[in-house]
VMD Tcl script that draws the C-alpha trace (Angstrom):
set ca {
  {0.79 -5.73 -18.56}
  {2.05 -5.88 -14.98}
  {2.28 -9.57 -13.52}
  {1.64 -9.69 -9.84}
  {2.01 -12.35 -7.09}
  {-0.03 -12.09 -3.87}
  {1.33 -13.51 -0.82}
  {-0.62 -13.65 2.49}
  {-1.12 -16.23 5.13}
  {-4.76 -15.60 5.12}
  {-6.86 -17.20 2.43}
  {-9.71 -15.09 2.66}
  {-7.17 -11.79 2.35}
  {-5.56 -13.14 -0.73}
  {-8.67 -13.91 -2.45}
  {-9.74 -10.32 -1.75}
  {-6.70 -9.05 -3.30}
  {-6.77 -11.32 -6.27}
  {-10.53 -10.28 -6.79}
  {-9.56 -6.50 -6.45}
  {-6.46 -6.90 -8.95}
  {-8.66 -8.65 -11.38}
  {-10.79 -5.61 -11.92}
  {-7.52 -3.66 -13.33}
  {-6.99 -4.43 -17.25}
  {-3.45 -3.69 -16.69}
  {-2.49 -6.38 -13.92}
  {-2.37 -9.90 -14.18}
  {-2.22 -12.14 -11.10}
  {0.38 -14.85 -11.73}
  {0.21 -16.99 -8.41}
  {-0.84 -16.89 -5.03}
  {1.50 -18.08 -1.86}
  {0.55 -18.78 1.76}
  {4.07 -18.34 3.47}
  {7.39 -16.88 2.46}
  {8.78 -20.35 1.47}
  {5.94 -20.57 -1.12}
  {6.40 -17.24 -2.15}
  {9.98 -17.56 -3.00}
  {9.45 -20.59 -5.15}
  {6.36 -18.92 -6.62}
  {8.52 -16.12 -7.89}
  {11.26 -18.53 -9.19}
  {8.93 -20.06 -11.44}
  {6.72 -17.03 -12.41}
  {9.09 -14.03 -12.24}
  {6.54 -11.53 -11.19}
  {6.99 -7.74 -11.77}
  {5.56 -7.22 -8.52}
  {4.80 -9.26 -5.12}
  {2.32 -8.29 -2.81}
  {3.97 -9.42 0.32}
  {2.63 -10.13 3.94}
  {5.19 -9.84 6.89}
  {3.96 -12.42 9.54}
  {3.71 -15.70 7.83}
  {4.34 -19.41 9.16}
  {7.63 -21.32 8.00}
  {9.01 -18.31 6.40}
  {8.34 -14.66 7.00}
  {7.83 -11.68 4.50}
  {11.24 -10.32 5.45}
  {13.38 -13.63 4.76}
  {11.17 -14.11 1.68}
  {11.84 -10.80 0.61}
  {15.79 -11.16 1.22}
  {15.72 -14.43 -0.82}
  {13.68 -13.00 -3.67}
  {15.92 -10.10 -3.93}
  {19.13 -12.15 -3.96}
  {17.91 -14.55 -6.70}
  {19.25 -13.87 -10.27}
  {15.87 -15.31 -11.54}
  {13.91 -12.60 -9.80}
  {15.91 -9.69 -10.87}
  {13.04 -7.90 -12.37}
  {10.72 -8.70 -9.44}
  {9.70 -5.99 -6.70}
  {8.54 -6.53 -3.48}
  {5.96 -4.25 -2.25}
  {4.67 -5.03 1.63}
  {1.39 -4.81 2.79}
  {1.29 -4.50 6.48}
  {-0.94 -3.85 9.52}
  {2.04 -2.60 11.48}
  {2.12 -5.01 14.21}
  {5.44 -6.00 12.84}
  {6.99 -2.53 13.23}
  {10.45 -4.03 14.24}
  {10.61 -5.75 10.93}
  {10.18 -2.62 8.82}
  {13.68 -1.39 8.60}
  {15.30 -4.64 7.84}
  {12.70 -5.46 5.15}
  {13.75 -1.99 3.51}
  {17.49 -3.51 3.75}
  {16.32 -6.90 2.30}
  {15.15 -4.68 -0.76}
  {11.32 -4.11 -0.40}
  {10.56 -1.30 -2.66}
  {7.97 0.03 -0.36}
  {5.24 -0.38 2.42}
  {1.37 0.20 2.22}
  {-0.82 -0.42 5.22}
  {-3.63 -2.71 4.35}
  {-6.21 -0.53 4.85}
  {-5.06 1.56 1.67}
  {-8.08 2.28 -0.50}
  {-8.00 0.15 -3.56}
  {-7.24 2.60 -5.79}
  {-4.09 3.57 -3.88}
  {-3.14 -0.01 -4.05}
  {-3.66 -0.30 -7.78}
  {-1.60 2.92 -8.30}
  {1.26 1.64 -6.11}
  {1.49 -1.40 -7.88}
  {2.02 0.53 -11.09}
  {4.59 2.75 -9.23}
  {6.84 -0.03 -8.25}
  {6.36 -1.99 -11.44}
  {8.16 1.02 -12.87}
  {10.99 0.90 -10.95}
  {10.07 3.48 -8.33}
  {10.05 3.05 -4.69}
  {6.99 3.86 -2.76}
  {6.64 4.69 1.00}
  {3.15 6.12 2.23}
  {3.81 9.23 4.34}
  {2.17 7.50 7.38}
  {4.64 4.75 7.01}
  {7.53 7.16 6.49}
  {6.66 8.55 9.82}
  {6.60 5.13 11.66}
  {10.08 4.14 10.14}
  {11.21 7.70 11.32}
  {10.29 6.72 14.96}
  {12.04 3.61 14.73}
  {15.73 5.30 14.14}
  {15.38 7.13 17.11}
  {15.35 4.05 18.84}
  {17.75 1.86 16.57}
  {21.28 1.11 17.91}
  {24.05 2.54 16.25}
  {24.99 1.10 12.79}
  {28.05 1.45 10.48}
  {27.85 5.12 8.90}
  {26.82 4.90 5.20}
  {28.95 6.70 2.42}
  {29.51 10.10 2.67}
  {27.12 13.09 1.65}
  {30.03 15.55 1.23}
  {29.76 15.24 -2.56}
  {26.03 16.44 -2.46}
  {25.26 20.21 -3.65}
  {23.00 22.10 -1.43}
  {20.04 21.51 -3.45}
  {20.41 17.64 -3.38}
  {20.74 18.13 0.44}
  {17.46 20.02 0.36}
  {15.84 17.31 -1.90}
  {16.87 14.34 0.40}
  {15.69 15.91 3.47}
  {12.30 16.25 1.64}
  {12.43 12.54 0.52}
  {13.03 11.35 3.79}
  {10.02 13.10 5.41}
  {7.91 11.28 3.03}
  {7.15 14.24 0.38}
  {6.53 12.82 -3.05}
  {8.14 14.37 -6.18}
  {5.24 16.69 -6.70}
  {5.12 17.93 -3.15}
  {8.86 18.58 -3.40}
  {8.52 20.45 -6.60}
  {5.97 22.83 -5.13}
  {7.89 23.47 -1.76}
  {11.38 23.92 -3.32}
  {9.67 25.89 -6.56}
  {11.20 23.39 -8.81}
  {9.91 21.86 -12.16}
  {8.68 17.94 -11.29}
  {11.45 16.78 -13.68}
  {14.13 18.49 -11.87}
  {13.28 16.69 -8.61}
  {13.31 13.46 -10.70}
  {16.87 14.13 -11.88}
  {18.10 15.19 -8.31}
  {16.70 12.01 -7.01}
  {18.08 9.85 -9.49}
  {21.70 11.72 -8.75}
  {21.03 11.10 -4.94}
  {20.60 7.37 -5.64}
  {23.80 7.19 -7.68}
  {26.15 9.41 -5.20}
  {24.96 7.67 -2.11}
  {24.94 4.00 -3.65}
  {21.37 3.67 -2.53}
  {19.03 1.31 -4.61}
  {15.58 3.36 -4.31}
  {13.85 5.92 -2.23}
  {13.47 3.91 0.63}
  {17.04 3.48 1.16}
  {17.23 7.50 0.76}
  {15.11 7.58 3.69}
  {17.22 5.32 5.92}
  {20.48 6.98 4.48}
  {19.44 10.25 5.78}
  {18.74 9.21 9.08}
  {21.59 6.89 9.63}
  {24.06 9.60 8.32}
  {22.70 12.13 11.05}
  {21.75 14.47 7.82}
  {18.05 14.36 9.46}
  {17.56 13.94 13.25}
  {14.26 11.88 14.02}
  {11.85 14.30 15.61}
  {13.06 17.15 13.91}
  {10.88 19.58 11.88}
}
mol new
graphics top color blue
foreach p $ca { graphics top sphere $p radius 0.5 }
foreach p [lrange $ca 0 end-1] q [lrange $ca 1 end] { graphics top cylinder $p $q radius 0.2 }
display resetview
């Protein structure tokens, strides 16, 4: 059973998500919150597996709430899945750094949302291709940041997989395009996370652009 908390400042939106999640026999909604401060307290009390997190909310936004949840030892098993309309583009990059495991748009199909919750609960990061493209656009306009760990230790194959991940490709799409087995792709991604000291797939995307391995706008 996947334990989920729903966070959104609009009660109607929250209720809609709760009703949808209730249709899945594998999901239990452990609570709701209307702002980031409530969300942090809720997570400390209930330790959900996944938090569906809105971004713009009163008192404390989703970015700060994510940062606090990820830093709290009592929430060590909790993953945050951001649901966004992308009116909050400027927060996406920092939300990933704060520890969000993925992003989905609020107009995502119900079945896709339920699948995404399962993916994130399993410890995998999830970035919808449309979200990845918007994230890539942001890197072109971001001020320079300290360089991440070096990629010198990567094999040619690992570099190919990293580039594909950073363009929003799923493991299956990478396997098909690089003529590799699905399990082999998962192994390469796991090695990349270890070698580059990245927590998840979302941080691999940031690494590729911040290191200059992939340039925004490149094909």
